[in-house]
N, C-alpha and C positions, 0 to 999 in steps of 0.2 A: 541410632540408639534411642530407646524409649525413655521418656522422662518420667520421673517418679510421680509428678502431678498427673500425668495421663493415666498411669496405672491406678492411682487412687480414685480418679474420676470414673474409670471403667469398673472398678470394683464396687464403688458406691452405686452406680447404675444397675449393676448386676444384683446387688442386695435388694434394691427397691423393686426390681422386676420379680424376684423370688418372693418377696413379701406380698405383692399384689396377686400373684398366682396362688400362693398359699391361702390368702384371705378368700379368694374366689372359690377355691376347692372346699373350704370349710363352711360355706354358707349352708344354712339349714333350710329344708323344705318346710312348707306349712304343716305337713303331717309330722315331721320331726319335732317342730316346735310344740305342737299340740301334745305329742307323746311325752316330751320332756316336762311340760307343764303338769300333766296328769301324774307322772311318776314322782315329781317333786312334791306335789300336793299330798300324795300318799306317803310321804317320807316317815311320818310318825308311826305308820303301820309296821314298818320294818323294825322299829325300835321295840315293839311289843315282844318280838321273839327274843331280843337281847335281854330285856328286863325279866323274862321268865327264868333265866338260867340261875338266878339267885336261889331258886328252890332246889337245886342239885344237892347242896349240902344238907338240906333238910331231909331229902330222900335218902341220902347216904347214911345219915344218922338213924333214920327209921329202919333201914335195912340192917344196920348193925344191931339195933335193939331186937329186931325179929330173929336174927341169928342167935343172939344170946338167949332169948326166951325159948326159942325152938330147941336149942341144945338142952337146956335145963329140963324142959318138958319131955323130950325124947329119951334122955338118959334115965330120968326118974320113972318113966312108964315102960321101959324095956322089961320083958318077961324073964329073959335068961341072960347068962353071961355073954354068949355069942352075939346076941342082938345089941347088948350094951356096948361091946367093943366096936362093933360095926358102926353104931350110932356115934360113938366118940370120934372115930376116924372120919366119918362123913362131916361132922360138925367142926372138926379141926380144919378140914378143907373149906367149909363154908365161912369160917372165921377169917381164914387167910384171904379168901376172895372178897369178903366184906371190907377188910382193911385196904385191899388194892382198889376197891371201888371208891372208898372214901378218899384215898390219895389222889386218884384220877379226878374225882369231883372237885377237890381243892385246886388242882391244876386248871381245870376247866373254869372254875370260878375266877381264878386270877386272870386267865386269858380273857375271859368275858368282861372283866372289869376294864381291861385295857381296850377292848373293842367298844365298850359303851362310851368310854372317854373319847375315842376317835369318832364314833358315830355322832356324839353330841357336838364335837368341834366342827365336823362337816356340816351338821344341821345349822349351826350358828352362821356359817358362811353362806349356805344356801338361802337362809332366811333374809339375808341382806338383799338378795336379788329376786327371790321368788316367794309366792305365798304357799305356806305349808299349813294344811288343815290341822286343827287341834281336835283330837278325839278324846 
């Protein structure tokens, strides 16, 4: 009969062996370390893309204004009844698409805000261990 003490000792030895094998397999080469250092140093460059998304709502608002002004112009400048009805139909579609664009821009902005928060939190942790260039 195997004693409980023997099982615990064997299990503990097995865990220690697995940890040492795992630590050895995770060692980084000099090239890996250099690449990591370069990538982390450029971390702020990644943020530039995230911070540009705030302009999506501005673009959506401008597109909405364009569609409104274009509709007014086209309907007022139409020469005959047929052209006017065609223009009204086209600009009705344009207005619908503009509203959908604004709605999607708002969703993107919300998701981007969440991504920026995660990005900044990750950066704060990385800064504790690595140098990040300030641009």
